[in-house]
C-alpha positions as CSV (number, residue, x, y, z in Angstrom):
1,M,35.5,-128.1,158.9
2,F,38.0,-125.3,159.2
3,A,36.2,-123.8,162.2
4,G,36.3,-127.2,163.8
5,F,40.1,-127.4,163.3
6,W,40.6,-124.0,165.0
7,H,38.5,-125.1,168.0
8,Q,40.9,-128.1,168.4
9,I,43.9,-125.7,168.8
10,P,42.7,-122.8,171.1
11,F,46.3,-122.2,172.4
12,I,47.6,-121.5,168.8
13,R,44.9,-118.8,168.4
14,I,46.1,-117.2,171.7
15,V,49.8,-117.6,171.2
16,I,50.0,-116.1,167.7
17,P,49.0,-112.5,168.7
18,I,50.8,-112.6,172.0
19,T,54.0,-113.8,170.2
20,L,53.6,-111.0,167.7
21,G,53.2,-108.4,170.5
22,I,56.3,-109.7,172.3
23,G,58.3,-109.6,169.0
24,I,57.3,-106.0,168.4
25,N,58.4,-105.0,171.8
26,L,61.7,-106.9,171.6
27,F,62.9,-104.6,168.8
28,F,60.7,-101.5,169.2
29,P,60.1,-101.1,173.0
30,I,57.0,-99.2,173.9
31,P,56.9,-97.1,177.1
32,I,55.1,-98.5,180.1
33,I,52.5,-95.7,180.3
34,T,51.7,-95.9,176.6
35,I,51.2,-99.7,176.6
36,S,49.2,-99.5,179.8
37,V,46.8,-97.0,178.2
38,L,46.5,-99.0,175.0
39,L,45.9,-102.2,176.9
40,S,43.2,-100.7,179.1
41,I,41.5,-99.1,176.1
42,S,41.6,-102.4,174.1
43,F,40.1,-104.5,176.9
44,L,37.5,-101.7,177.6
45,V,36.4,-101.7,174.0
46,L,36.3,-105.5,173.9
47,F,34.2,-105.6,177.1
48,I,31.7,-103.0,175.7
49,I,31.4,-104.9,172.5
50,W,30.9,-108.2,174.3
51,K,28.3,-106.9,176.8
52,V,26.4,-104.2,174.8
53,F,26.9,-104.8,171.0
54,R,27.8,-108.4,170.6
55,Y,24.6,-109.3,168.8
56,Q,25.2,-106.4,166.4
57,F,28.7,-107.4,165.5
58,H,29.8,-110.4,163.4
59,N,32.0,-112.9,165.3
60,K,34.9,-112.1,163.0
61,I,34.8,-108.4,164.0
62,L,34.8,-109.5,167.7
63,G,37.7,-111.8,166.9
64,I,39.7,-108.9,165.5
65,F,39.3,-106.8,168.6
66,F,40.1,-109.9,170.8
67,N,43.4,-110.4,168.8
68,V,44.3,-106.8,169.1
69,A,43.8,-107.0,172.9
70,L,46.0,-110.1,173.0
71,L,48.7,-108.4,170.9
72,F,48.8,-105.5,173.4
73,S,48.9,-108.1,176.2
74,G,52.0,-109.6,174.6
75,I,53.6,-106.1,174.5
76,A,52.7,-105.5,178.1
77,L,53.9,-109.0,179.1
78,H,57.4,-108.3,177.7
79,T,57.5,-104.8,179.2
80,S,56.7,-106.4,182.6
81,H,59.6,-108.8,182.2
82,N,62.2,-106.1,181.5
83,H,64.2,-105.8,184.7
84,L,65.3,-102.3,183.9
85,N,61.7,-101.2,184.5
86,Y,61.9,-102.3,188.1
87,Q,62.7,-99.6,190.7
88,T,64.7,-102.2,192.6
89,H,67.2,-102.7,189.8
90,F,70.7,-102.0,191.1
91,T,71.3,-99.4,188.3
92,K,68.6,-97.2,189.9
93,T,70.7,-96.9,193.2
94,N,74.0,-95.2,193.6
95,G,76.6,-96.9,195.8
96,E,80.3,-97.6,196.3
97,Y,80.1,-101.4,196.6
98,L,77.9,-104.3,195.4
99,V,77.1,-107.5,197.1
100,V,76.6,-110.2,194.4
101,E,75.8,-113.9,194.3
102,M,77.2,-116.2,191.7
103,N,74.6,-117.7,189.3
104,E,77.0,-120.4,188.0
105,Y,80.5,-121.7,188.3
106,G,83.2,-119.6,186.7
107,Q,83.8,-120.4,183.0
108,I,87.4,-120.1,181.7
109,R,87.9,-117.8,178.7
110,K,91.0,-116.9,176.8
111,N,91.9,-113.9,178.9
112,S,89.5,-114.0,181.9
113,I,87.0,-116.0,183.9
114,K,83.4,-115.3,183.1
115,C,80.5,-115.6,185.6
116,K,76.9,-114.4,185.7
117,A,75.8,-113.0,189.0
118,N,72.7,-111.6,190.8
119,V,73.2,-108.3,192.6
120,L,71.7,-108.5,196.1
121,Q,72.7,-105.2,197.8
122,V,74.2,-101.8,197.0
123,I,76.3,-100.4,199.8
124,N,76.4,-96.6,200.0
125,Q,78.2,-94.8,202.8
126,G,78.0,-97.9,205.0
127,K,74.3,-98.4,204.4
128,S,73.1,-101.6,202.8
129,I,70.2,-101.2,200.3
130,P,68.4,-104.4,198.9
131,V,68.3,-104.5,195.1
132,D,68.1,-107.0,192.3
133,G,69.3,-107.4,188.7
134,N,71.8,-109.5,186.8
135,L,75.5,-108.6,186.2
136,M,78.2,-110.1,184.0
137,I,81.5,-110.4,185.8
138,Y,84.9,-111.0,184.2
139,F,87.5,-111.9,186.7
140,E,91.2,-111.8,186.2
141,K,92.4,-115.2,184.9
142,D,93.9,-116.8,188.0
143,S,93.6,-120.4,189.4
144,T,93.1,-119.1,192.9
145,I,90.0,-117.1,191.8
146,L,88.5,-120.0,189.9
147,A,88.7,-122.2,193.0
148,Q,86.6,-119.6,194.9
149,L,83.9,-119.1,192.3
150,K,81.1,-121.6,193.0
151,Y,77.4,-121.5,192.5
152,G,75.9,-119.5,195.4
153,T,79.2,-117.8,196.4
154,R,78.5,-114.3,197.7
155,I,81.2,-111.6,197.2
156,I,81.6,-107.9,197.6
157,I,83.0,-105.8,194.8
158,K,83.5,-102.2,193.9
159,N,80.7,-100.7,191.9
160,T,82.6,-100.0,188.7
161,S,80.1,-101.7,186.4
162,Q,79.8,-100.3,182.9
163,E,77.1,-100.5,180.2
164,I,77.9,-103.3,177.7
165,K,79.1,-102.0,174.3
166,G,77.1,-102.7,171.2
167,P,78.6,-104.2,168.0
168,Q,81.8,-102.3,166.9
169,N,81.6,-103.4,163.3
170,P,78.8,-103.6,160.7
171,Y,76.7,-106.8,160.9
172,E,78.9,-108.0,163.8
173,F,77.1,-110.2,166.4
174,N,75.1,-107.9,168.7
175,Y,76.4,-109.2,172.1
176,K,74.8,-106.3,173.9
177,R,71.3,-107.2,172.6
178,Y,71.9,-110.9,173.2
179,L,72.7,-110.2,176.9
180,A,69.8,-107.7,177.2
181,F,67.4,-110.4,176.0
182,N,68.8,-112.4,179.0
183,Q,68.3,-109.4,181.4
184,I,72.0,-108.5,181.6
185,Y,72.7,-104.9,181.0
186,R,76.0,-104.2,182.8
187,Q,79.4,-105.8,183.1
188,V,82.4,-105.4,185.3
189,Y,86.1,-106.5,185.3
190,I,87.5,-107.6,188.6
191,T,91.2,-108.3,189.5
192,K,92.1,-110.8,192.2
193,N,92.7,-108.1,194.8
194,N,89.4,-106.2,194.2
195,F,86.8,-108.6,195.7
196,A,86.2,-110.4,198.9
197,V,84.3,-113.6,199.5
198,I,81.5,-113.3,202.1
199,D,80.2,-116.9,202.2
200,H,79.1,-119.8,200.0
201,L,75.6,-120.1,201.4
202,G,73.6,-118.5,198.6
203,G,71.8,-120.1,195.7
204,N,69.0,-122.6,195.3
205,I,69.3,-126.1,196.7
206,L,68.0,-127.7,193.5
207,W,70.6,-125.9,191.4
208,K,73.3,-127.0,193.9
209,I,72.2,-130.6,193.5
210,A,72.3,-130.2,189.7
211,Y,75.8,-128.8,189.8
212,Q,76.9,-131.6,192.1
213,A,75.5,-134.1,189.6
214,Q,77.3,-132.3,186.8
215,A,80.5,-132.5,188.8
216,F,80.0,-136.3,189.3
217,F,79.4,-136.6,185.5
218,N,82.5,-134.7,184.7
219,A,84.6,-136.8,187.1
220,S,83.2,-140.0,185.6
221,L,83.8,-138.9,182.1
222,L,87.4,-137.8,182.9
223,K,88.0,-141.2,184.6
224,Y,86.4,-143.6,182.1
225,V,86.3,-141.7,178.7
226,Q,89.7,-140.8,177.2
227,G,90.3,-138.0,174.8
228,V,89.7,-134.2,175.0
229,N,87.2,-134.0,172.2
230,E,85.5,-137.2,173.2
231,I,84.9,-135.9,176.8
232,A,83.8,-132.5,175.5
233,I,81.2,-134.1,173.1
234,S,80.1,-136.4,175.9
235,K,79.3,-133.3,178.1
236,A,77.4,-131.7,175.3
237,L,75.3,-134.8,174.6
238,L,74.6,-135.6,178.3
239,Y,73.7,-132.2,179.6
240,G,74.3,-129.5,176.9
241,Y,77.7,-128.1,178.1
242,D,79.5,-127.3,174.8
243,D,82.0,-124.7,175.8
244,E,84.9,-127.1,175.7
245,I,84.4,-128.5,172.1
246,D,87.1,-127.6,169.6
247,P,85.8,-124.7,167.4
248,E,86.8,-126.6,164.3
249,L,84.7,-129.5,165.3
250,V,81.7,-127.2,166.1
251,R,82.1,-125.7,162.7
252,A,82.1,-129.2,161.1
253,Y,78.9,-130.2,162.9
254,S,77.3,-126.8,161.9
255,N,78.3,-127.2,158.2
256,T,76.9,-130.7,158.0
257,G,73.6,-129.7,159.6
258,T,74.1,-131.9,162.7
259,L,74.9,-129.2,165.3
260,H,71.5,-129.7,166.9
261,V,72.6,-133.1,168.3
262,L,75.1,-131.2,170.5
263,A,72.4,-129.0,172.0
264,V,70.2,-130.8,174.5
265,S,66.7,-130.4,173.1
266,G,63.6,-132.3,172.2
267,M,65.5,-135.3,170.9
268,H,67.2,-135.8,174.3
269,V,64.0,-135.3,176.3
270,G,62.2,-137.6,173.9
271,L,64.7,-140.3,174.5
272,I,64.3,-139.9,178.3
273,F,60.5,-140.0,177.9
274,W,60.7,-143.1,175.7
275,L,62.9,-144.8,178.3
276,I,60.4,-144.0,181.1
277,N,57.5,-145.4,179.0
278,L,59.6,-148.5,178.2
279,V,60.3,-149.2,181.9
280,L,56.8,-148.3,183.1
281,K,54.9,-149.8,180.1
282,Y,52.7,-151.9,182.5
283,F,51.6,-148.9,184.4
284,D,48.6,-148.1,182.1
285,K,46.0,-150.6,183.4
286,R,44.6,-148.7,186.4
287,K,44.0,-145.0,187.1
288,Y,46.3,-144.9,190.1
289,Q,49.1,-146.5,188.0
290,R,48.7,-143.9,185.3
291,V,48.8,-141.2,187.9
292,L,52.0,-142.7,189.4
293,K,53.5,-143.0,186.0
294,A,52.8,-139.4,185.2
295,I,54.3,-138.2,188.5
296,I,57.5,-140.3,187.9
297,S,57.7,-139.0,184.3
298,L,57.4,-135.4,185.5
299,I,60.0,-135.8,188.2
300,I,62.5,-137.4,185.9
301,I,61.9,-135.0,183.0
302,W,62.3,-131.9,185.1
303,A,65.3,-133.3,187.1
304,Y,67.0,-133.9,183.7
305,S,66.0,-130.4,182.6
306,L,67.5,-128.9,185.7
307,L,70.7,-130.9,185.2
308,C,70.9,-129.4,181.6
309,G,70.6,-125.8,182.9
310,L,67.0,-125.2,181.9
311,S,68.0,-123.8,178.4
312,P,65.1,-122.6,176.2
313,S,65.1,-125.6,173.9
314,I,65.1,-128.1,176.9
315,L,62.4,-126.1,178.6
316,R,60.2,-126.3,175.4
317,A,60.6,-130.0,175.2
318,S,60.1,-130.5,179.0
319,V,56.9,-128.5,179.1
320,M,55.6,-130.3,176.0
321,F,56.3,-133.8,177.2
322,S,54.9,-132.8,180.6
323,F,51.6,-132.0,178.8
324,V,51.8,-135.4,177.0
325,A,52.4,-137.2,180.3
326,L,49.4,-135.5,181.9
327,G,47.3,-136.3,178.8
328,N,48.3,-140.0,179.1
329,M,47.3,-140.0,182.7
330,V,43.7,-139.5,181.7
331,K,44.0,-141.6,178.5
332,N,43.3,-138.5,176.5
333,K,45.5,-137.8,173.5
334,P,45.6,-134.0,173.0
335,N,46.2,-132.3,169.7
336,V,50.0,-132.2,169.3
337,N,49.9,-128.7,167.8
338,N,47.8,-127.5,170.6
339,T,50.2,-129.1,173.1
340,L,53.1,-127.4,171.3
341,A,51.4,-124.0,171.5
342,A,50.4,-124.5,175.1
343,S,54.1,-125.2,176.0
344,A,55.1,-122.0,174.2
345,F,52.3,-120.1,176.0
346,V,53.5,-121.3,179.4
347,L,57.2,-120.5,178.7
348,L,56.4,-117.0,177.4
349,L,54.3,-116.3,180.4
350,F,57.3,-117.3,182.5
351,D,59.9,-115.4,180.5
352,S,58.8,-113.6,177.3
353,N,62.5,-113.0,176.3
354,M,62.7,-116.7,175.4
355,L,61.2,-115.7,172.1
356,S,64.5,-114.0,171.1
357,N,66.5,-117.2,171.7
358,V,67.5,-118.9,168.4
359,G,67.4,-122.3,169.9
360,F,63.8,-121.7,171.1
361,Q,62.7,-120.6,167.7
362,L,64.4,-123.4,165.8
363,S,63.2,-126.0,168.3
364,F,59.5,-125.1,168.0
365,L,59.7,-124.8,164.2
366,A,61.4,-128.2,163.9
367,V,58.8,-130.0,166.0
368,F,56.0,-128.2,164.2
369,G,57.4,-129.4,160.9
370,I,57.9,-132.9,162.1
371,V,54.4,-133.1,163.5
372,N,52.6,-131.6,160.5
373,I,54.7,-132.5,157.5
374,Q,56.7,-135.7,158.2
375,K,53.7,-138.0,158.1
376,Y,53.2,-137.1,154.4
377,F,56.8,-137.7,153.5
378,K,56.7,-141.0,155.4
379,Q,53.8,-142.2,153.1
380,W,56.0,-141.8,150.0
381,F,57.8,-145.1,150.5
382,T,57.0,-148.3,152.4
383,F,59.6,-151.1,152.7
384,N,59.2,-154.8,153.5
385,S,62.0,-154.6,156.1
386,K,61.8,-152.9,159.5
387,I,65.3,-151.4,159.0
388,G,64.2,-149.9,155.7
389,N,61.2,-148.3,157.2
390,E,63.3,-146.9,160.2
391,V,65.8,-145.5,157.8
392,W,63.1,-143.8,155.7
393,N,61.5,-142.5,159.0
394,I,64.8,-140.8,159.9
395,I,65.1,-139.3,156.4
396,S,61.5,-138.0,156.4
397,V,62.0,-136.5,159.9
398,S,65.2,-134.7,158.6
399,I,63.4,-133.4,155.5
400,A,60.4,-132.1,157.5
401,A,62.5,-130.4,160.2
402,Q,64.8,-128.8,157.5
403,L,61.8,-127.5,155.6
404,A,60.4,-125.9,158.7
405,T,63.7,-124.3,159.9
406,F,65.9,-123.6,156.8
407,P,64.7,-120.0,156.3
408,L,65.8,-119.1,159.9
409,G,69.1,-121.0,159.3
410,L,69.8,-118.8,156.2
411,L,68.9,-115.7,158.2
412,Y,71.0,-116.4,161.3
413,F,73.8,-118.7,160.0
414,H,74.0,-117.7,156.3
415,Q,74.5,-121.3,155.1
416,F,72.7,-124.4,154.0
417,P,74.0,-128.0,154.7
418,V,73.6,-129.8,151.3
419,Y,74.1,-133.3,152.7
420,F,71.8,-132.9,155.7
421,I,69.9,-136.1,154.9
422,V,73.0,-138.2,154.8
423,S,74.6,-136.6,157.9
424,N,71.4,-136.9,160.0
425,L,70.9,-140.5,158.8
426,L,74.4,-141.4,160.1
427,I,74.8,-139.0,163.1
428,I,71.4,-139.2,164.8
429,P,71.6,-143.0,165.4
430,L,75.2,-142.8,166.5
431,T,74.6,-140.0,169.0
432,T,71.5,-141.7,170.3
433,L,73.5,-144.8,171.0
434,V,76.2,-142.6,172.6
435,I,73.6,-141.1,175.0
436,F,72.3,-144.5,176.1
437,V,75.8,-145.9,176.6
438,A,76.9,-142.8,178.4
439,I,73.9,-142.9,180.7
440,A,74.7,-146.6,181.4
441,M,78.3,-145.7,182.1
442,I,77.4,-143.0,184.6
443,F,75.0,-145.4,186.3
444,M,77.8,-148.0,186.6
445,A,80.2,-145.3,187.8
446,G,77.8,-144.6,190.6
447,L,77.5,-148.2,191.5
448,A,81.3,-148.6,191.4
449,Q,81.6,-146.3,194.4
450,L,79.7,-148.9,196.3
451,F,80.9,-152.1,194.7
452,S,84.3,-152.2,192.9
453,I,83.2,-154.9,190.5
454,F,81.1,-152.3,188.6
455,N,84.3,-150.4,187.9
456,Y,85.1,-152.8,185.1
457,L,81.7,-152.4,183.5
458,A,82.1,-148.6,183.7
459,M,85.5,-148.8,182.0
460,A,84.1,-151.0,179.2
461,L,81.2,-148.6,178.6
462,G,83.6,-145.6,178.8
463,L,85.7,-147.2,176.1
464,A,82.6,-147.7,174.0
465,V,81.6,-144.0,174.5
466,K,85.1,-142.9,173.4
467,W,85.1,-144.9,170.2
468,L,81.5,-144.1,169.3
469,I,82.2,-140.4,169.6
470,Y,85.5,-140.8,167.7
471,I,83.7,-142.5,164.8
472,T,81.0,-139.8,164.9
473,N,83.6,-137.0,164.7
474,I,85.4,-138.8,161.9
475,I,82.2,-139.1,159.9
476,V,81.2,-135.4,160.5
477,L,84.7,-134.2,159.4
478,W,84.6,-136.4,156.4
479,L,81.1,-135.2,155.3
480,E,82.3,-131.6,155.7
481,K,85.2,-132.2,153.3
482,L,83.0,-133.6,150.6
483,P,82.6,-131.4,147.5
484,F,79.8,-128.8,147.9
485,S,79.0,-130.2,151.4
486,F,77.5,-126.8,152.4
487,I,76.6,-123.5,150.8
488,S,77.9,-120.5,152.8
489,G,77.6,-116.7,152.4
490,I,73.8,-116.7,151.9
491,Q,72.5,-113.4,152.9
492,I,68.7,-112.7,153.3
493,N,66.9,-110.1,155.4
494,E,63.9,-110.5,157.7
495,I,61.4,-109.7,154.9
496,E,62.8,-112.3,152.6
497,T,62.7,-114.8,155.5
498,I,59.0,-114.2,156.1
499,L,58.3,-114.5,152.4
500,I,60.2,-117.8,152.1
501,F,58.3,-119.2,155.1
502,I,55.0,-118.3,153.5
503,A,56.0,-119.6,150.1
504,V,57.2,-122.9,151.6
505,A,53.9,-123.2,153.7
506,Y,51.7,-122.7,150.6
507,T,53.8,-125.1,148.5
508,C,53.7,-127.8,151.2
509,S,50.0,-127.3,151.5
510,Y,49.6,-127.8,147.8
511,F,51.4,-131.1,147.8
512,I,49.2,-132.2,150.8
513,T,45.8,-131.1,149.4
514,R,46.6,-130.8,145.7
515,K,44.6,-127.6,145.5
516,Q,45.8,-125.5,142.6
517,Y,45.3,-122.1,144.2
518,L,47.8,-123.0,146.9
519,A,50.5,-123.8,144.3
520,K,49.8,-120.4,142.6
521,L,50.0,-118.6,145.9
522,G,53.3,-120.4,146.7
523,L,54.6,-119.3,143.3
524,V,53.6,-115.7,143.9
525,F,55.5,-115.5,147.1
526,F,58.6,-117.2,145.6
527,I,58.4,-114.5,142.9
528,L,58.3,-111.8,145.6
529,V,61.4,-113.4,147.2
530,F,63.1,-113.1,143.8
531,L,62.0,-109.5,143.3
532,V,63.3,-108.5,146.8
533,N,66.5,-110.3,146.1
534,A,66.8,-108.5,142.7
535,Y,66.3,-105.2,144.4
536,E,69.0,-106.0,146.9
537,D,71.4,-107.0,144.1
538,Y,70.7,-103.6,142.4
539,K,71.6,-101.8,145.6
540,I,74.8,-103.8,145.8
541,Q,75.8,-102.7,142.3
542,Q,75.4,-99.1,143.3
543,Q,77.4,-99.2,146.5
544,K,80.7,-97.3,146.8
545,F,82.1,-96.8,150.3
546,I,85.0,-97.5,152.6
547,T,84.9,-99.1,156.1
548,V,87.7,-98.8,158.7
549,Y,87.0,-101.6,161.1
550,N,87.5,-101.6,164.9
551,I,89.3,-104.8,165.9
552,N,91.6,-104.5,168.9
553,Q,95.3,-104.0,168.1
554,T,94.6,-104.9,164.5
555,F,94.2,-103.0,161.2
556,A,91.5,-103.8,158.7
557,M,89.9,-101.6,156.1
558,Q,87.7,-102.5,153.2
559,I,86.9,-100.6,150.0
560,F,83.6,-101.5,148.5
561,D,82.7,-101.0,144.8
562,G,79.6,-102.9,143.7
563,N,80.2,-106.6,144.3
564,K,84.0,-106.1,144.3
565,S,86.2,-105.0,147.2
566,I,89.7,-104.4,148.3
567,L,90.6,-105.6,151.7
568,I,93.6,-104.2,153.5
569,V,94.2,-106.3,156.6
570,D,96.8,-107.6,159.1
571,S,98.0,-111.1,158.1
572,S,97.4,-112.2,161.7
573,L,93.7,-111.5,161.3
574,L,93.6,-113.4,158.0
575,N,95.1,-116.4,159.7
576,N,92.5,-116.4,162.5
577,A,89.4,-117.8,160.8
578,D,87.1,-117.4,163.8
579,K,88.1,-113.8,164.5
580,F,87.9,-112.8,160.9
581,C,84.4,-114.4,160.6
582,F,83.2,-112.7,163.7
583,H,84.4,-109.2,162.9
584,I,84.4,-108.9,159.0
585,Q,82.9,-111.9,157.2
586,Q,79.3,-111.1,158.0
587,H,79.7,-107.6,156.6
588,I,81.2,-109.1,153.4
589,W,78.3,-111.4,153.0
590,A,75.7,-108.7,153.7
591,C,77.3,-106.4,151.1
592,G,77.1,-109.2,148.5
593,I,80.8,-109.2,147.8
594,T,81.9,-111.9,145.4
595,D,85.3,-110.7,144.3
596,I,87.9,-109.7,147.0
597,D,91.4,-108.4,146.3
598,T,93.3,-108.8,149.6
599,I,96.3,-106.5,150.3
600,P,98.5,-107.2,153.4
601,Y,98.7,-104.2,155.7
602,S,101.9,-102.1,155.6
603,N,102.8,-98.7,156.9
604,N,102.7,-95.6,154.6
605,L,100.4,-97.2,152.1
606,Q,98.7,-94.7,149.7
607,I,95.7,-95.4,147.5
608,S,93.9,-93.1,144.9
609,L,90.2,-93.6,144.3
610,N,88.8,-91.2,141.7
611,K,89.3,-87.8,143.3
612,M,89.9,-89.3,146.8
613,R,93.3,-90.1,148.2
614,L,93.9,-92.4,151.2
615,N,97.0,-92.4,153.3
616,I,97.5,-95.3,155.7
617,G,100.3,-95.1,158.2
618,K,102.1,-92.8,160.6
619,N,102.5,-89.6,158.5
620,V,99.7,-87.0,158.0
621,L,99.5,-85.7,154.4
622,P,97.6,-82.7,153.1
623,D,94.5,-83.2,150.9
624,C,94.2,-86.8,152.1
625,I,92.0,-89.0,154.2
626,N,94.7,-90.0,156.8
627,I,94.2,-93.2,158.6
628,L,96.6,-93.4,161.6
629,T,98.1,-96.7,162.5
630,Q,100.9,-95.5,164.8
631,K,101.4,-92.8,167.4
632,T,102.8,-89.7,165.7
633,F,103.2,-85.9,165.9
634,I,100.4,-84.1,164.1
635,D,100.8,-80.7,162.6
636,T,97.4,-79.2,163.3
637,N,97.9,-76.4,160.9
638,L,98.3,-79.0,158.1
639,I,94.8,-80.3,158.9
640,K,93.2,-76.9,159.4
641,N,94.5,-75.3,156.2
642,N,94.1,-78.3,153.8
643,R,91.4,-80.8,152.9
644,A,92.8,-83.4,155.3
645,S,90.7,-85.8,157.4
646,L,91.9,-87.9,160.2
647,I,90.8,-91.4,161.3
648,I,92.4,-93.2,164.2
649,S,92.5,-96.9,163.6
650,S,92.3,-99.7,166.1
651,K,96.0,-100.6,165.3
652,L,97.0,-98.0,168.0
653,K,96.8,-98.7,171.7
654,I,93.8,-97.3,173.5
655,N,95.8,-94.8,175.5
656,Q,97.6,-93.6,172.4
657,A,94.3,-93.1,170.6
658,Q,92.8,-91.2,173.6
659,T,95.8,-88.9,173.8
660,I,95.6,-88.0,170.1
661,S,91.8,-87.5,170.3
662,K,92.1,-85.3,173.4
663,F,94.9,-83.2,171.9
664,L,92.9,-82.6,168.7
665,S,89.6,-81.8,170.5
666,L,91.5,-79.1,172.4
667,K,92.4,-77.6,169.0
668,N,88.7,-77.9,167.9
669,I,89.7,-80.4,165.2
670,N,87.3,-83.3,164.5
671,V,88.7,-86.8,164.4
672,N,87.1,-90.2,163.9
673,N,88.4,-92.6,166.6
674,V,87.1,-96.1,165.7
675,M,88.0,-97.4,169.2
676,E,85.5,-94.9,170.8
677,N,82.8,-94.8,168.1
678,G,83.1,-98.2,166.4
679,A,83.9,-98.9,162.7
680,F,83.9,-95.7,160.5
681,T,82.2,-95.8,157.1
682,F,82.3,-93.1,154.5
683,N,81.3,-92.8,150.8
684,I,83.7,-92.7,148.0
685,E,83.6,-89.4,146.1
686,P,82.6,-89.7,142.4
């Protein structure tokens, strides 16, 4: 029976070792030569066993060698997708100028305009050398620049690109690794006088059509839907553009467990697929009708995916529903788990770095949970009314998806939405209605350009979209403010995450099969989670150290003693919740701090800790750890002849810190400059 089950899902058997290989190489890259040798040996051994010794080996032994070969294949696949391994990458060629092509329209940021670009040529001494590779460009914030930055625009810039810096503070988001997973390894800052436009002829015609469609959507939303937040939410729901949503509103959706509705994913593609089947429901009688229906489905699904920017979550859904459409064409209902694995296999073959995308991971796990667990929850209750059954269906889907994804949610987001059942029950139907009404409004807006009478219908639908989104936002904000609406500050590591997944899998399997040994195994793994957590708590109680953070033009320092800490910080940072969370909050959660004493930063602050003295401010004192926050004259003899240490904080300006560092280095005096080396951590003396 079990063997028969595995034969129904061959793609899962292939995807598991390949995915494991990709995951290993993501965090522990293996040199090309090494993996080439290992891959060749593994397939050679597999070939010899198959051809010469297959009757002398048990099938399980052969399966082990086959999975090892697939694991090495996953490593080799990811290595082949690393653009830095290509000799044509622009970092391998020296030159004075770069010719680049815009990958997208410029995105306005607080202090700049951000744009991804492809490097096409390196120009060295007047000679043009064809290259490739991605580059992140930050332009000076200027309206004249923004007007020139279109998809496909080609420009020439000075080759002043720099390697992207890693996280500057403990447990800070690793933006460098995130961009590397997207094949971006260099960045450059460009002022308005340091680039020249060559032409606007680059880019792919399909992407240009998609951006033109987005521009039409934006114009229609601006015309018919009133309200900044309402328009921003409409863009997110229609094609996944969420950069304009107010951060407080994003936080509310996240805290209530409904942020997934703002990311175009399986739900959105599923709605499109449902609409297609509804309109073409009579196209199932003859073979040529089923073929035509499949072709129409594929065209619409992939056109919508292109419109949404081909994000990993939308790609997963599009590939999966494409397999479903092809299966329906031959009246063959494939195994859903096998279809899910096949879509993962295709996407990873196309770009193995997708495995690192959080949306990709959560999307697959959610669908896996819904497919395999939801049907058992659905059987718990049956109602006489259709509405009651639909309500319970939404609830059971929410529970199944949450069970399959919450360990990753704890690992990445450190929180759990307590009222996720209520929030999804209210928000999913509302946002589904918004999507349908918004699509109808866009359609009417298009017709209004031909026949003015449709303008009134578009206005009515736009008003409906506005009020539906307004009501949705009110509900989300209300749910967030309910007592204990979410639990935050949860900190688990990768080992605990894996153990929780296994424990949940065994526990769910027990409730499905009622086999006692599965419940016992689930209990064992929950106990292991508890033991790992207890060990982490023990380490927390032993910790005694100080961290001076690197936050531009801001001072922040934290003294850790067990689960207690003293935080000395600028009031401006405390008042900026997003900035504080990005730079410091993750470190506080990771260190298990439950009791914080906050002290506002002030000059010339002195603290005594056991045998250690801290001096924060402008003056340098003997027998102290001096943390500079202002430019000052330093008596080098004072540092050389006494137990005095020097730390340059990020409160200083960069040029001031560099001047002090250079002066002290000439005197052969060590100094810790957090602006150059990142946050500085040192132990407290006993």
